[in-house]
N, C-alpha and C positions, 0 to 999 in steps of 0.2 A: 351294783347291789349284791355282788358276791355270787359264788358258784352254787352248784347243786348240793343237796344233803341226801345221803342214802340212809334210810332209816332201818334197813335190814341187811346186815353184813355179817358173815361168818369168818372167824379166824381160820385160815386154811394154809398153814405153813407146813413144812416137812415134818415138824414136831407133831402137830395134830394128826397128820396122815399116818405117821409111823406108830403113834400110840393108839390108833383106832378111835379118835375122838371127832370124827366127822359124820359118822352114820351113813356114809356113802360107800357102796361097793363098786367094783369095776363094771358091773352090769349097768348100774345107774349112770355112771360117768359116760358109758357108751351111749345110753339112751338119750342123754341130753347133749350128746355130741361135744363133750368136753375135749379140747385139744390134748393129744397125748402128752405134750410137753408141760401141761399144767397139772396133770393128775397126781403128781408127787408133791404138790404144794407150791406155794410162792412166798418168798420172804416179805416181811412187812415193808421194808424200803422199796422193793420192787412193786408191791401193790400200791404204795403211795404214788409211785411214778405212773401207774395205770390210772389212778384217780386223777392225777394232774392232766393226763392226756384227755380224760373224759370231761374235765371241768367240774369235778366233784370236790368241794371244799372239806366236807366232814362226812364220816361214816359212823354209824352206831353199831358197835360190836356186841354180839350176843354171848353172854356167859351161859352157854346152853346147859339146860338140865333136861336130859332126854330119858325119861323113865325112872322108875324106882331102881336105885342102884343094887337092891337085893335081887333083882331079876336079871338073868343073863341077857347080854346084848344092850343093856342100858349104859349110858356114858354121860359125862359132863365135861365142860370146860370151866375151870374154876373161876370164881370171882377174882381171885388174886391174879390169875393169868391175864384177864381182861384189864384189870387195874394197872398192871405193870406196863402193858402196851399203851394204855391211855396216858400214863405218866411219861412214857418215853416220847409220845407224839401228842401232846395235849391240844394242839391246834388242828389235829386231823381226826381224832377219834374220841368218842364218848361211849360209856358202857351201858348195857342193858342187863338186868339181873334176871336170869332164868328162875322159874319157880317150880317146886316139886311138892305137890300137896301131901305127900306121904312123909315129909320130914317134920310135920307137926310144928310146935312152937319154935324149934330150932330154925326152921325155914323162915318163920316170921322175923325172928331176931336178925337172921343173916340178911334178909331183904332190907330191913331198916338200916343195918350197918352199911350195906352197899351204897345206899342212897345218902345217908347223913354223913358218912365218913369217907367213903371211896368216891363220891361224886357221881354215881350212876344216875342216869336221867330218865329211866323207865324200867318197866318189868316186861318179861317175855314168857310166853306159855306155849308149849306144844301139846295140846289136848290128846292127840292120837297116841303119843308115847305113854300116856297114863290110862288110856281107855275110858276117859271121862269127858263128856261133852262140856262146853264152856259154862253151861248153867248148872253143873253139878255143885251141890252145896259144899263139897270139900274144898272148893276154890274160894269160897266166900270170905274166910278170914284173910286171905291174901288180897282180895278185892278191897276189903275194908281197910287194910293197911296201906294200899295204894292211895285210897282216898285221903287217909290221914297224912301221908307223905306228899300228897298233891303231885303224883306222877301218873302218866298214862301206862296202860298195859296193852301189849299187842299179843295176838294169838293167831295161829294158823286156822283158817277156815277153808271149807271146801273139801274135796276128796284128798285122800292121802295116797301118794304113789309108793311103789316098792323101792325104798331107798337102799335096802339091803335084803337079799333073799334069805338071809339067815334069820330075819325077824320081820315078818309081814304084819303091818299094823292096821287096825280098822279105821274107817273114816267116820269119826265121831263129831266133826266140827261143822255141822250145818250152820250157815250164817244165821238162820232164824233163831237158833239157840241164844244169840246175843240179845234178843228181844227182852227176855225175862231179866237178864243181867242189867241191861240198860235201865229198865224200870226200877229194879231194886237199888241200883247205885247211880242215880241221875247225875251225880257230880264226878263220876269216874270216866275218864277218857278211855274209850275202848277202840282199838284199831284191829280190824280184821285183815290180816295179811294173806298173801297168796291169792287175792282177788276173788276167792269163793268158788272157783270153777269146780263142778259144773253148775253151781247154784249162784251164778253171778247176779242174777236178778234179785235173789233174796238178799245178797249183800248190799246192793244198791238200795233196796227198800228199807233195810235197817238204817243205813246212813241218812236216807231221806226222812225217815220217821223220827229218829232220835238226834238231838243236838250233840250228844256226847259220843256218837259212833262215827268212826272214820274208816276209810279203806286204804290199805297199803297195796300198791300195784307192783309187787315183786314176784320173783320165781317164774315168771312167764315173759318171754320176749315181747316188747311192745307191739311188734308187727302182728302178733297173734292175740292181742287183747280183744275181747269181745266188743263188737261195735257199739252195743248199748253202754258199755263202760266208757269207751272213748267219748261218746256223746255226753254222758253224765259229767265227766271231769272237764269237758270243754264248755259246758253250759251251766245249768242250774246247780250242779254239784261241784263246781270248781274249788270251793272252799273246804271240801270234805275228803280229798284224795291226796295221798302222800307217796312220793317216789321211793322205791327200793329196788334192790337187785336180787337179794338172797345169794350174793356171791358165795361160792363159786358157781352156782347154778346159772346165773346170767352174768356175762361179762359187762362191766360198767361202760366200757367204750361202745360196745354194741348197743346197750340200752339207750344211751344218750343219742346215738346216731339214729336209731329207729324212732325215738320220740320226735326228733327233728323232722323225720319223714311223715309224721302224722299231721303236720301243718296245723298245729294248735293255735288258737288265739294267743297273742303275746301275754295277756293277763293270766290266762289259764295255764300256760306253760310255766310262768313264774311262780304261780301258786303251787302247782304240782311239784316242781323241782326244789323249791326253797321255802316260800312264805308259809305254807301250811305247817311244815315241820317246825318252823320258828314259833308258831303259835301253840302247837301241841306240846312241844318239848321245851324245857328251859335250858337252852344252850348258850354258850358265850355269845354267839351271834344274835341270839334273841335279846340279850341284854344290850348289846351294842346298837341294834337297829330299832328296838322298841322301848328302850329305857327300863327294862325289867331288872330291878335291883335285887331280885330274889335268886338269881343264878347261884348254883352251887359249884364251887371250885372242885377240880380234881386233885387239889393239893391238900396237905394237912397231915397231922399225925394219924397213923393207922392203928386202930385197936385190933386185938386178936379177933379173928373172924367169928368165932363162936361166942364171943362175949356179948352179953345183952347190952345194947347201946343205952346210954342215959338219955333221958328226955330233955 
């Protein structure tokens, strides 16, 4: 049936580290016990070998938009950078388009371009970088565009750690704020990533209440997942939880090894690691395994990024 799909993965090569495009300082790397030999980044070929050892077929790479670029300490990984990697390894990676509510209509056009022309399979939001909770109306034009494009959007929920001591960010992503968004956009697939700690029960309640709300179990090692979350994904919520790592925060080899140690039911493990991602995202594997002819290719002529896409 194929290997795992990692829905939350960051580009972490020596280029991103050198250019300050990771948002992680040495204090955070020490806090999460990142091995010293990894702190300078890892090449994409080496990371693919790590994916192979973990049994991960595909990872979704984030074109991160971390804050208003007019504010010191904000950064981005461009759509073009992610597109180039996906073009080089189309069988292993797909792109996620970061959104920045302060870019106005330019941001809307860029999101549409990323999906329709670059083949990105979803959107991504870091609410804490913008100081706006997920139910802030400034995101609503982007939610509407995601509905129009028929793509999911994932966003960090739960508390926000100190990724860099030069810029400490507030925790604005309480999972309960997804309640209003899910009601206003019932056709929009919403994925709360980072499991909602310390409000994991809120995240479970949102996924249980709303058909269109899902949970991404990334950024925390599986052996530390709250017990109520493990119970949910192994029983009545097995169809609502998707695997992720938030690499380089969690090593994929460690993640898969520790998931195996959870002794999940075979059906629950399969849905967590692969099947739910195939249902939520339109990936090449989704088309192959479910007959979804709507899959968007990562190939094609590329329009200038800031050009308004034609309908």
